[in-house]
C-alpha positions, 0 to 999 in steps of 0.5 A: 500500500505504501508503494501504491500511495508513493506511486500515486503521489509521484504521478498526481502531485503536479496535476493536483497542484496545477488544478488547484492553483489554476482554480484558486490563483494561489500556489501556496494554497495549492501546495498546502492543500495538496500536501494535506490531501495526500496526508489524508490519503496515507491515513484512509487508503490503507483502511478503505482501499485506493479509490478507482480515480486517485487523482480525482479523489485527491482533487475534488474530495479532499484537496479542494475542501482543504483549499477552501478552508484555508481561503475561508480562514484568510480572506475577508467576508467577500472573498470567503463567500466567493471561495465557498461558491467555488465548491460548486463551480462547474466552469470548464477549465481554460485551454491548456495552451501550448504546453499540454503536460501538467508538470511541465506547464507548472514548471513554466508557470513557476519560472516567472520572469518577475523573479531573479533567475536563481529564485525562480529556479529554486522555487520551482525545484521546491514546488514542482521538482519535489526537492527539499530545501537542503537538496536545493541548497547543495545544488546552489552551493549555499547554506540551507538557511540561505536557500530557505530565505530565498524561497520564502522571499520569492513566495513573498514577492509573488504575493506582494506583486500580485503575480497571477497563476497564469497558463504559459502562452507561446510568448512565455515559452521563450522568455522562461525557457532558460529557467525551465532548462535549469530546473530540469537539469538540476532535477536530473543531477539530483537523481543521478548522484543524490546529494543526501539520503540512503540511495546513491541514485534516484531513478525517479528523478532522472526518469522524470527529467528525461521525460520533461526533456523529451517533451521540451524537445517536441515543443521546441524542435529547433531550439539548440539548448533544448536538444543539447540538454536532452542529449546531455541527460541521455548520454549521462544516464546511459552510464547509470548501471555502471556507476555503483558497484555491487558493494554500494561504492561509486565507480568513477568514469575511468573504472566503469565497465563500458559494456554495461553502458546503454548503447541505445541511449548513447546512439540517441544522444550522439545523433542529437549532438551530430545534429547540433554540430551540423546546424551550428556549422550550417547556420554559423550559430554559437552553441550554448552551455548545454550543447557544449556539455553534451559534446563533452559527454559525447567524447567520453562515451565515444571512447572504447576505453578510458585510455582512448579518451581524446582529452585534448578535445575535451580541454578545448570544449571546456575552454569554450564552456568557460567563455559561456559559463566561467563558474568555479565548478566549470573551471574545476572540471576543466582542471580535471581534464587538464591533468590528463593533458598537462599533468597533475601539477599544472591542474593542481595550480588551477584547482588551488585558485578555486579554494575560496569559492569551492571550499564547502564543495565536496567534489573540489576536495575530492579532485584536489585529493586525487591530484595531490595523490598523483603528485606524490603528496600523500599527507596532503592528499589524505587531509583533502580526502578527509575533507571531501568525505566529511562534506559528501552526502552520497553514501556511494561517493563516501565509500569510494573516497574512503577506499581511495584515502585508505589506499594512500601510502604511509 
């Protein structure tokens, strides 16, 4: 029964929230009412059984009443009367507009341009992606309290500015696309290597992100960044089965069994990358961030073995990526590639320049520990591994880092 309720929650959450928000014009009301409805389901369904139409039961039987109760408590007399009449409102829903999928439509709705990009992405991850505040904070490399304040301020701005819940129009699609792509990518990343919890991978999140990516590709077939993001997710997810060992330890790219990679996903991802390369060459376009990342992943997945990887090409692609996104994480990943071309000493000098920006990021200390190990500085490497282990929230990653630390000489 718990599994059935969890399945319904995954399938119906966005639909219930979208319907309530469309009806009552308030995302906070919709989110709280949906949460209360699922709480009632957890209590009643094990006793009474799952209803034939779980989504309808949640929306009409429970969540609508919860929403009306809240509106009655918070509104003035006129608003209370209007809310009470909503229970019997048989007005047909408005057309869905260009975005037919409930969850994707809600993502576009939440990515409102009145909010700063980081705020709209964080709020959407919380309301629609289902990520916790702690998970979102780790994705943005900030403290949990800081992220909680950002989300609270974003909600307050929506209320203060009277930003309506409105279905996205065709014009909204392009205006909000960058935020939507960022949301989908962050949901995928949280699933591909969970930042916390007992499960190293969250397949539900990676599958949902790829599903949304395919819908975006259908909606915007000529958009390069949409194609690039889908290709990147496919090529990354193709390595899923090889990423965690039977003992529950993370397996890095150079140690993975490439025979376990999903060749169907790789072929699809490579086809998208080739398509974008041909378009860029023909139309003299400049590829965006997701297209470059997809190209880097294509180089990795095209190599029959780790030693056959074309690291010079990867460094060249990272050089282009740094021009588009000079963030510390991109520069860290570039340094890792540089180590394969110019050696660990050169890469370590680049990594050490990022210390202030990335001191709280476990992957920074893990990369530094490996470079120090390769440079023969075992004591410093051990200290860096200890720091990385203390910051890592993924159990498989901690197991891998612990093994690497314990293999150090001395």
